[in-house]
N, C-alpha and C positions, 0 to 999 in steps of 0.2 A: 592752670586752673584758677588762680587768683585773678588773672586778666579776664577770664570768661565770667567770673562772678561779678566783677566790676562792670562788665559789658551788660550783663543781665540786669544789674541794678540801674544802670543808666537807661536801659530800655524801659524798665518799670517806671522810673521817674518821668520819662517822656510821655508814657501812657497816662500817668497820673495827671500831668499838666494838661494833656489833651482832654481828659475827662472833666477836669475842673472848668476848662473853657467851654465845654458843651453842656454843662450841668443844667442850664435853664432850657435846653431844647426839649420840646414836648415829645419828640420821637426817639429820644436817647435815654437808655436806662440811667437812672440817677446814681451818682456816687455820693455816699453819705459821709465818708471819712477815710482816713488812711493812717497807717503807722509805719514810719520809716526810721525810727530811732535806733532800731537794732534788727538783726535778722530773726525771723523772716519778715520781709516787708509785706504789708497787708493793705488791701483796698476793700472797703465795705461798700457793696453795691446793692441797689434795689433788686428784689427778687423778680425775675421775669416769669410770671405765671405760665405763659404760653411758650416758653423756651426762646431760643435765639432765632434771629432772622435767617441765618444760613440754613439751619435745620428745617425751618418752615419751607424755604424755597426748595430744598432737596426733597422734602416730602411731597411737595406739589409736583416736582419733576417725576418722581417715582410713580405717582398716581396718574401721570399723564395730564395733569391739570396746570402745568406750568405755562402760563400765558405770558408771552414776551412783554406785552403792554403792562401787565400786572407787575412783573419784575422791575420794569423801568419806574413805575409809580412808587414801589417800595423803596427803590434806590434813591429817587429824588427826595423823598420825605425823610431820609436819614440825615 
């Protein structure tokens, strides 16, 4: 279980560094800060008023409005 905890922490830190590298991209939710000095590790993110992209695309599919071209456009701009 200690190994898993270290693996989870390593994954979190990798995500943290990725978010830092994408912080200036206009189509990526902003990361404002992080706390990694002790458990639990935390990441403070911009609030996405309209939810996440995956949920949006799933809702389009459920309503039958999922246009393949639109999906590609969303993906390209991320």
